[in-house]
C-alpha positions as a Python dict, from the first residue, in 0.01 Angstrom:
ca = {
    (1, 'X'): (0, 0, 0),
    (2, 'X'): (-193, 266, -187),
    (3, 'X'): (119, 483, -190),
    (4, 'X'): (327, 220, -369),
    (5, 'X'): (349, 191, -746),
    (6, 'X'): (160, -89, -913),
    (7, 'X'): (339, -425, -908),
    (8, 'X'): (244, -787, -957),
    (9, 'X'): (376, -885, -613),
    (10, 'X'): (494, -714, -299),
    (11, 'X'): (672, -914, -28),
    (12, 'X'): (644, -728, 301),
    (13, 'X'): (888, -852, 563),
    (14, 'X'): (656, -772, 851),
    (15, 'X'): (381, -985, 695),
    (16, 'X'): (606, -1278, 602),
    (17, 'X'): (817, -1288, 917),
    (18, 'X'): (1143, -1299, 721),
    (19, 'X'): (1380, -1054, 559),
    (20, 'X'): (1620, -1052, 267),
    (21, 'X'): (1839, -1253, 217),
    (22, 'X'): (1635, -1527, 384),
    (23, 'X'): (1525, -1769, 108),
    (24, 'X'): (1159, -1764, 218),
    (25, 'X'): (1106, -1407, 104),
    (26, 'X'): (1233, -1479, -249),
    (27, 'X'): (1038, -1805, -261),
    (28, 'X'): (720, -1619, -170),
    (29, 'X'): (764, -1393, -472),
    (30, 'X'): (843, -1687, -702),
    (31, 'X'): (534, -1871, -580),
    (32, 'X'): (309, -1567, -625),
    (33, 'X'): (440, -1511, -977),
    (34, 'X'): (424, -1884, -1050),
    (35, 'X'): (768, -1868, -1211),
    (36, 'X'): (1087, -2070, -1173),
    (37, 'X'): (1382, -1883, -1025),
    (38, 'X'): (1586, -1904, -1344),
    (39, 'X'): (1325, -1691, -1525),
    (40, 'X'): (1343, -1403, -1275),
    (41, 'X'): (1564, -1099, -1239),
    (42, 'X'): (1587, -943, -894),
    (43, 'X'): (1712, -584, -891),
    (44, 'X'): (1804, -373, -593),
    (45, 'X'): (2075, -163, -433),
    (46, 'X'): (2214, -405, -173),
    (47, 'X'): (2477, -657, -281),
    (48, 'X'): (2402, -886, 14),
    (49, 'X'): (2021, -880, -6),
    (50, 'X'): (1942, -793, -367),
    (51, 'X'): (2219, -970, -554),
    (52, 'X'): (2370, -1250, -343),
    (53, 'X'): (2040, -1369, -192),
    (54, 'X'): (1858, -1398, -525),
    (55, 'X'): (2158, -1564, -693),
    (56, 'X'): (2161, -1826, -415),
    (57, 'X'): (1796, -1896, -504),
    (58, 'X'): (1878, -1939, -873),
    (59, 'X'): (1764, -1596, -987),
    (60, 'X'): (1960, -1334, -1173),
    (61, 'X'): (2051, -1076, -906),
    (62, 'X'): (2145, -728, -1025),
    (63, 'X'): (2253, -407, -859),
    (64, 'X'): (2163, -46, -920),
    (65, 'X'): (2405, 202, -765),
    (66, 'X'): (2216, 514, -667),
    (67, 'X'): (2542, 675, -557),
    (68, 'X'): (2670, 649, -915),
    (69, 'X'): (2342, 773, -1059),
    (70, 'X'): (2243, 441, -1214),
    (71, 'X'): (1885, 378, -1319),
    (72, 'X'): (1686, 57, -1353),
    (73, 'X'): (1757, 40, -1724),
    (74, 'X'): (2133, 44, -1652),
    (75, 'X'): (2098, -284, -1463),
    (76, 'X'): (1918, -437, -1761),
    (77, 'X'): (2131, -290, -2041),
    (78, 'X'): (2296, -621, -2137),
    (79, 'X'): (1964, -797, -2197),
    (80, 'X'): (1777, -510, -2363),
    (81, 'X'): (2011, -498, -2663),
}
């Protein structure tokens, strides 16, 4: 954990016994943040696990394409205007 950047919550599959896109892993994060799903944006590079799974939970799921050189801010461009 000491090698990871600072974050409010980390959800480690091996600790939780579930993996994305299982709903339990997203719910764990929502519970730890004490936020409703509709107030969260989930960003990753897997359509299945980082977009479709969060959307099914009521979150905003967004993709960053590393192959196309996208950055985190690219996934948020429409809301940072």
